[in-house]
N, C-alpha and C positions, 0 to 999 in steps of 0.2 A: 523419753530416754535422755539421760544427762549426757552432754557433750562437752563439759568443761574439762580442760586439760589437767592431767594429774602431774606428779612430780617429774616424770620423764617426758621426753619429746612425744608429741602426738603427730600423726601423719594424716594426710589427705591426698587422694589421687583425683585429678581432674581429667575429663575426657580430652583427647587431643584430636582436633578436627583434621588437620593436615600437617605433616611434619615439614619443617623448614630447616635450612642449613644453619650451622652454628653462627655464621656471620650475620645472617638475617635476624637471628634472635638476639644476639648479644652485642653487636657492634654499636648500636644506638638505641635510644629510647626517648620518651617525652613525658612531661608533666603539663597537664592542661588545667588551668584554673577556671572553675565554673562559678564560684562565689562562696561566701562564708568560709567554711573549711572543706568545701566539696571540691575534689580534685580527681581527675582521671590520670592514672599512672600506667604507662605502657612500656613494658620492658621484658625481655626474656621469653616472649610469647604469651605473657600474662597481661590482662587488663584489669586493673584494680580501681575501685571507686571508694573514696574516703568520705565519711561523715555526710551522707546525702541530705541535702537541704534544697528542695525545689519549690518552696513557696514563692509566690510572686509579690511584687511591690504592693503593699497595702494589706496583704494577708497577715493574719496575726499568728504568732508562734506562742506556744504554751511554755512558760518558764517555771512552773511550779508555784506553790504558795498562792494559787489562784491568780497569778499574774500572767499577763500576756504583753506582747510587744509587736508592733507592726514592722514588717520588713520594709526597708528603705530602698532596696535595690532589686534589680531583676537578675535571676540566674542567667548564665550565658547560653544555656539550652534547657529545654523542657525534659522532664523525665522520659517522655515518649521518644525522645531523640537520642537517648543513650545508645552507644554501641553495645555489642555483646560483652558482658562483664563476667569475669571469672569469680570474683569474690569482693566482699565489702570489708573495709577496715573502719571500725567505729570506736572513737575515743570514749564515748559514754552516751547514755540514753537521755538526751535533752532535746527539746523540740527544735532547736536551731541546728541540730546534728542529725536528727531522724524525725522528720515532721509528719503531719497527718497525710499529706499527699503520698509520701514515701511509704507510709504504713499501709496505704490502700493499693498502691500501684507498682511497687517494687516486686519483682519476682520473689515469691515466698520460698522458693527452693534454693535461692542463692546462699552459699556459705557466708556467714557474717562473723568476723573475728573481733571480739570485744572483751569487756570485763565479764567475770562470772555473773555479777548482778544484772548487767544489761542482757546477757545471753539468756538467763532464766526468764526475764520479762519478755524478751522477743519470742521465745518459744511459746509462751502463753498467748502471744498474738498471732501465732501460726507460722512463724519463721523457724521451721524445724531444724534447719542446718546451722543455727547460731551456735558458736563455740566460745566459751569463756576461757581466758588465760589469766592466771595469777602473774604478778610481777616476776619477771625473768623467765617465765615459762615460754616454751617454743612450740610452734606448729610448723612442720615441714610439709610443703605442698609440692607435689610432683605433677608435671604436665609434659608428657613425652620425655625428652632427654633434659628438660630444664627443672631446676629445683629452686624453690622460694622458701626461705626460712623466715617466719614471722615471730618476733620475740616481743613480749610485753615489756614496756619500759615503765619506770616509776613515774607517778604523776600525783599532784595534789591540787584539787579544784578550789579549795577554800582554806582560810587559816583557822586554827583553833577548833572550837566546838562546832563551828559552822560546817565542818566536814561531815558531821553526823546527819545533817539534813539535806545534803546535796549528793548527787550520784557519785559513785566511785568513778575514777577516770584513769585512763592509761595512755602512755605514749606507745609508739610502735617502731621497731627496727625491722627493716626489710633488707634481706640479703639474698641476692640472686646469684646462681652459679650453674654451669653445666653439671650434669650428673657425675661426670668424672673430674670436676674441678676441685682443687685443693683449698681454694680460698674464694671469697666473694668476687664476682666480676663487678658488682655494683652494690653499694650500701647506702640506703636512704633512711633517714630518721624523721618521723612525724611526732611533734611534741605532744599533741593532744592539748586539751584545755587545762594546762597545768600552770601553777605559779612557779616562780624560781625558788626551789628548795634544795637543801644540801644533798638530798638523795640523788639529784640529777648529776652531781659530780662523779658518781660511780659509772655513769654511762660511757664516757670516753676511755675509762680504764678497761672496761669489759669490751667495748666496741670502738677501737681506734680507727682512724682513717675513714671517717664518714664523708662520703662524696657530696651529699646534698641533704639539707634539713628543711623541712616545712614547719615554719614557726606560727603557732596559733597566738595571735596578739589581740589587740583591741582594748585591753584594760577594762574588761567587763566588770561592771559594778552593780550589785543589788543591795539595797539598803545602805549604800555608801561603802560596802565591803568589796575589795578588789578580789576578783575570781579568776582572771586570766592575766597573762603577762602584759604589762604596758610597755611603752617604748624603751624605757631604761632597762627593764628586766629582759626584754628581747635582745638588746645589745649584749647584756651580760651573759645571756644564754649562749650566744655565739662564742664569746670568750671561753666559757666553760666547756662547751661541747666540741668546739673547734672543727666544724664542718668546713669542707673546702668551699662550698657555696651554700647560701641560704635564701629561701623564698618566703616572704611574709604572706600569711593568709589570715582570714578571720579578723577583720579590722574595722569594717564600716557598715555592716549590713543591718544592724539593729541599733535603736537608740540607747541600749544598755552598754554599747561599746563606747567607752569614754576617751580612749587614747587613739587619735586618728593616725593614719599612715604617715602623714607629714611630720608628726612628732618623732616617729621611728626613723624616718629619713634624716632628720636633723641629728639625732643621737648617733646614727651610723656614721655620718660624715664627721662629727666631732670626735668619734672614737677612731677614725682612720680606717674604717672597715668597708668603705664604699666599693672596693673591688671584690668583696666577698658576697654582696647581696644582689639578687636578681629580683626586679619588680615586674609583676605580671598584672595586667588589667584582665577583667573577666573575659573569657573567651580566648585569651592569649595562651600560647604554648611555648614552653621551654624545651628545646631538643638538646640532648646531651650525647656525646660519643664516648665510647669506652675503648681504651687501647687493646689491641689484639692479644698482648701478652697476658691480659687478665682473663681471657676467655678461650684462647686457643687450646687445641687438644694437647695433653701432656706428651712430651717426647721421650721415647725409649732411648736412654743414653747409649745402649749397645748398638742400636741400629740407626740412631739419629733420625728415626721416622716417628711420626705421631702414633701414639698408642691408640688402637681402635677403641672407640667408646663402647660402653656396655649397651646391650639392646634396650630399646625404649621400654619403660615400665608399662605394664598392662593397665589400661585405664578402666576404671569402674566408677559408676555413679554412687 
């Protein structure tokens, strides 16, 4: 059964284990860096896993064209140590984003939100809940009284004709809100493995006020061709997208990553953007707080009392 999103919004309801208060869901959240582009994002009662890569140091990743590369680093945790995950966000189907360990050991019933091309391939591998989104398409996920809107962002993994031989790629915008909320309580952008291309300029027009961006860097090169943003492109992406804060990821795990984090740090300081960038080592967690006015219950002007929220959505698998 095809599960790629059509021209309108798609929806997904997740089971709610135990209802928590509004403050417990929306007052704070965290981003935990595991390694490569693998991150655990916890907010609004959701736990998301991005681009799962759990190979260990010395394990070889498959890059296509018969090429492999050894991992140079250890992930901060093993796949067996993952907490319960609600869904996976996948930039594209490459071995350093969805490796052979993940293919065997990740729960095959988990929803995976990715490109249509990757979703079709994953369903053939037994991941029946994989869903593909075209650029600008949205999936609205409900979990109790919380809503998460996932929107596919433009991305380009290679220049020119080389696009034809590499997987399609997407960025992702994540918007969380209470079911009765009129605007996002939190907005987070994941670039995916994209180069800096003019279509990215449309992102802040459609999605202003981005709270946090996760930047896939590393300056990946195959056959001498740049395939992901290097240090300079990463800094320019911050200027274009204008997130309040940015976290660099995907920068030193494989020898094909040619632009080290130190280069990005120098470019950031030279651009005067040092106060906008948060650096995480593997295993480190960034905790953020969200002001109550962004998630508090709407107030009935006539009574000056909070409007009662709608009843929780009925969960179904």
